[in-house]
Every structure is written in C-alpha cells, then in structure tokens.
C-alpha positions as MATLAB code, in Angstrom:
seq = 'MKYSARTAYTPRELKTREDWNEWQANVLGAAILLPQKEVDLAMRRFAETPLINYEGRYSYGDHLTLRLFCRLFGVSKTTASIRLRQLGYMVDRPFSEYVDPLEVWVMKRASIRVQEPTPELIEKIRRARVAISQQKPRYLKCPYCQHNAIAVYEDTRGHVESKCKKCGRDHSL';
ca = [
      13.625  -18.528   12.392;
      16.798  -16.650   13.328;
      17.139  -13.044   12.122;
      19.951  -12.359    9.642;
      21.024   -8.840    8.706;
      22.070  -10.055    5.244;
      18.532  -10.982    4.247;
      15.787   -8.664    2.995;
      12.666   -9.569    4.980;
       8.995   -8.984    4.504;
       6.873   -8.444    7.632;
       5.457  -11.970    7.196;
       8.911  -13.536    7.545;
       9.659  -11.850   10.874;
       7.882  -14.279   13.165;
       9.013  -13.379   16.645;
       8.884  -10.038   18.400;
      12.658  -10.132   18.744;
      13.075  -10.556   14.963;
      10.714   -7.645   14.353;
      12.473   -5.385   16.881;
      15.902   -6.226   15.477;
      14.747   -5.483   11.939;
      13.228   -2.136   12.976;
      16.394   -1.122   14.839;
      18.623   -1.994   11.878;
      16.447   -0.149    9.359;
      16.129    2.935   11.561;
      19.837    2.973   12.376;
      20.775    2.669    8.708;
      18.409    5.508    7.774;
      19.812    7.805   10.480;
      23.484    7.077    9.751;
      23.129    7.145    5.958;
      20.922   10.027    4.723;
      19.590    9.514    1.209;
      21.241   12.577   -0.379;
      24.702   11.598    0.842;
      24.184    7.985   -0.224;
      23.077    9.154   -3.688;
      26.215   11.300   -4.057;
      28.519    8.535   -2.852;
      26.994    5.891   -5.111;
      27.231    8.201   -8.141;
      30.921    8.497   -7.338;
      31.645    4.830   -6.511;
      29.337    2.702   -8.673;
      27.599    3.015  -12.021;
      25.371   -0.018  -11.504;
      23.718   -1.496   -8.391;
      25.872   -3.746   -6.221;
      24.938   -7.416   -6.420;
      24.767   -9.399   -3.176;
      25.060  -13.157   -3.700;
      23.944  -14.240   -0.220;
      26.767  -12.350    1.474;
      29.367  -12.617   -1.324;
      30.212   -9.876   -3.781;
      32.243   -9.601   -6.960;
      35.658   -8.053   -6.471;
      34.561   -4.629   -7.766;
      31.381   -4.602   -5.676;
      33.343   -5.683   -2.602;
      35.781   -2.770   -3.046;
      32.911   -0.345   -3.607;
      31.202   -1.537   -0.432;
      34.449   -1.201    1.565;
      35.004    2.353    0.301;
      31.389    3.232    1.076;
      31.673    1.823    4.620;
      34.946    3.650    5.215;
      33.501    6.939    3.931;
      30.493    6.822    6.261;
      32.123    4.912    9.125;
      29.479    2.173    9.183;
      29.487   -1.622    9.095;
      28.839   -3.658    5.956;
      25.547   -4.803    7.471;
      24.346   -1.241    7.991;
      25.511   -0.183    4.535;
      23.871   -3.159    2.831;
      20.537   -2.517    4.594;
      20.480    1.114    3.472;
      21.766    0.423   -0.054;
      19.107   -2.256   -0.462;
      16.391    0.180    0.731;
      17.469    2.828   -1.774;
      17.849    0.412   -4.699;
      21.645    0.464   -4.885;
      21.952   -3.209   -3.955;
      20.265   -6.212   -5.550;
      19.999   -9.667   -3.943;
      20.657  -12.726   -6.068;
      20.984  -16.414   -5.167;
      24.497  -17.708   -4.611;
      24.020  -20.162   -7.490;
      24.280  -17.193   -9.914;
      27.660  -16.076   -8.539;
      30.548  -16.532  -10.963;
      33.995  -15.878   -9.556;
      36.386  -14.601  -12.254;
      39.139  -16.851  -10.892;
      36.897  -19.909  -11.296;
      36.218  -18.896  -14.911;
      39.970  -18.579  -15.480;
      40.565  -22.058  -13.998;
      37.842  -23.526  -16.237;
      39.539  -21.980  -19.274;
      42.901  -23.361  -18.137;
      41.336  -26.822  -17.675;
      40.637  -26.974  -21.405;
      44.415  -26.829  -22.083;
      45.850  -30.256  -22.777;
      48.620  -31.248  -20.363;
      51.285  -33.702  -21.504;
      52.494  -36.581  -19.398;
      55.914  -36.026  -17.780;
      58.889  -37.407  -19.637;
      60.757  -40.445  -18.244;
      63.711  -38.151  -17.382;
      61.453  -35.855  -15.329;
      59.858  -38.828  -13.543;
      63.326  -40.094  -12.594;
      64.371  -36.643  -11.348;
      61.219  -36.434   -9.147;
      61.898  -39.922   -7.752;
      65.520  -39.023   -6.870;
      64.400  -35.799   -5.154;
      61.865  -37.715   -3.048;
      64.527  -40.228   -1.989;
      66.951  -37.428   -1.064;
      64.332  -35.624    1.000;
      63.273  -38.784    2.828;
      66.874  -39.362    3.973;
      67.213  -35.923    5.568;
      66.413  -35.496    9.240;
      64.331  -32.519   10.314;
      65.525  -30.116   12.977;
      62.825  -28.280   14.881;
      63.315  -24.624   15.726;
      61.503  -23.459   18.829;
      59.560  -20.267   19.357;
      61.783  -17.919   21.418;
      58.770  -16.839   23.500;
      56.970  -20.053   24.443;
      59.446  -22.782   23.357;
      56.841  -24.458   21.128;
      58.171  -26.217   18.000;
      57.645  -23.397   15.502;
      59.092  -24.797   12.272;
      60.922  -27.843   10.920;
      64.025  -27.239    8.797;
      66.176  -29.702    6.885;
      69.910  -29.898    6.147;
      69.564  -28.127    2.804;
      67.612  -25.185    4.279;
      69.439  -21.865    3.991;
      68.724  -18.302    5.030;
      66.220  -16.855    7.451;
      62.571  -17.686    7.917;
      59.802  -15.556    9.338;
      57.330  -17.671   11.239;
      54.225  -17.258   13.350;
      53.947  -19.516   16.354;
      50.752  -21.562   16.343;
      50.699  -21.695   20.131;
      51.327  -18.075   21.229;
      50.571  -16.345   17.912;
      53.689  -14.156   17.898;
      55.709  -13.464   14.735;
      59.449  -13.973   14.844;
      62.434  -14.393   12.509;
      64.539  -17.523   12.768;
];
C-alpha cells in the first residue's frame, strides 16, 4: 500500500514502517504549523459548515475556503486538510457523492428540446465548409525557435497571441 496524504488512515491501514513514519510526520507538522485556536478562529471566519472532501475534489466554495485558509497560514493543501480533518472541520465522502453544479446545469439544459436545423441553415453550413476547404493555410513561425506556431487562412484578420508548443514562449503575431 502506498501512503496518500489525502486519505484518513487508521493505524491498521499503515502497513509499512515508511507509511507509519510519513503519517506521523504529516500529523505532527500539521499540528505545529496550525495551532487549534488559530484554526478555530479562521474557520469561524471562512466557513459555517465543515468542508467536504470528495477524494481530493471540493465544491467551488470549499475549494476557495481551503485556498484562503492555506494562504492565511502559508501551508500546503495537504497540511491544511490533515489538520482540518483532525479538528473536525473537514469531512471525507466518496467521489460518487460529488455533484458539480455545472453538471447539474448541463442536465437541466439537456431536458430542453432542440429543433432540427432548417434547410436554409444546412445549406449555409455546407457552403461555409466548401469555402473553408478551398482556402490554403499559411503557417506562422515562432520568432524564437522557428517552430510552426499557428496556421492562418486567407480570411484571417488582426493579431493573434499564441504560445509556442515547442519552446513555451508567448508571442503576438
């Protein structure tokens, strides 16, 4: 078994000496860096209910709360989650219970009936595809490494900001 800082372990689950030592170091470090009184004050300020950890994922509000908490104390999310879990400010739940608000919104949108495109719209789409297929691309090169950064077509206008996939630099073309 490999130790994971995101999991709450019982002593029976920590099989190797390395797992046990790692767990002890994390718990001790979290307790030293995050004293209970300061954690209590911060959580009263940031959250009214315990944060819910869905196997490493959080709701948007809980994620922001955790980020603010980490920034306030200058600790990692792992350290914060260990200490918050110890003090009862974080609850672990299986990922299957996680409901992303955006997924709920998409499910609601899926119930809306979508009409088939009109024959005029289908013809317009077909003409646009034919016009695009007849244009020849021109490749603009990265000014730093000369890698093909972006393909533009005859009807392209204006400037483009691009990031080179080869050297990773941003540049305007």
